[in-house]
N, C-alpha and C positions, 0 to 999 in steps of 0.2 A: 447503426445504433444512434439514437438521438436522446442523450441523457445529459442534463445540466445540473450538477450538484449545487446546493445552496450553502451559504455561510462558510463554515470551515470543514465541509465534508469533502472527502477524497474517494473517488471510485477507483478500485484496484482490481487487478487480476493476479491471483496467487500464482507463483511459479515455483516449480520443484527443483530446478537446477541450482547448483552452487554457483554463485555469481563472482565471488572474489576469493582469491587465495590469501589475501591480506588479512581478512577477518575470519578467524577460525572459531567456531562455536563448539564447545565440547559436546560429544554425543549425548551426554546426560541432559543437556539443556536444549538440544535441537527441537524437541517436541514443543518447547515453549516459544520459539521464535520462528518466523517464516519470512521469506522474501516475496515481494510482489512488484508488479509493474503498475505505475500510475497511468490511468486512462483518461481521467477528467478531474478537474479541481473546481471548488467553489470560489466565489469572488474574494473571500477573506484570505484563502490560501494563496490565490494569485497575487493579492496585494502584499502579503508577507514576503513572497519571493523565495522562500526556502525550498519549495517543492514544485517541480515542473512536470508536465506531461511527459511520459516515457522514462522518468526516473525509476531506478530500482530502489526500493525501500526495504528496511528491516522493520517488522512490526511484531507486536506480541501476539501470542496465540489467541488471546481473548480480546474483546472490545470491538469486534467487527459485526456488521449486520450483513447477512447474505441476501442477495437479490438475483433475480433471473431476468435477463434482458435478451430478447431475440433467441430464447431457448438456451442461453449459455449462462453459467453461474459466475457471479462477480461478488465483490464485497464492498461495503462502505465503511469508512473509518474517519474519526475526527482527526484533524491535523495534529492536535496535541498528543495523540496516542502513538504517532509514528516515532520510532526510536532513532532512526538514522537514514540518511541517503547513502547508498553504496556507490562509490565513484571508482 
């Protein structure tokens, strides 16, 4: 895959597995939040240094744009819409 996000855009791959036992989200809120792995970042994101490739992030259910690359579905999100980095 050759994909280079611009500005503050982050290319992510949603993941279904629970990542951390430290952060527990009530079942009633689980549909509102998702985990994802960062695959590529734009230059503004790189400059800010808060998010790196392969980070696991927590993002809201809304605010993403779906894209298909090499037959696989991914999402794009603005850096400001990312809620947290799961460590």
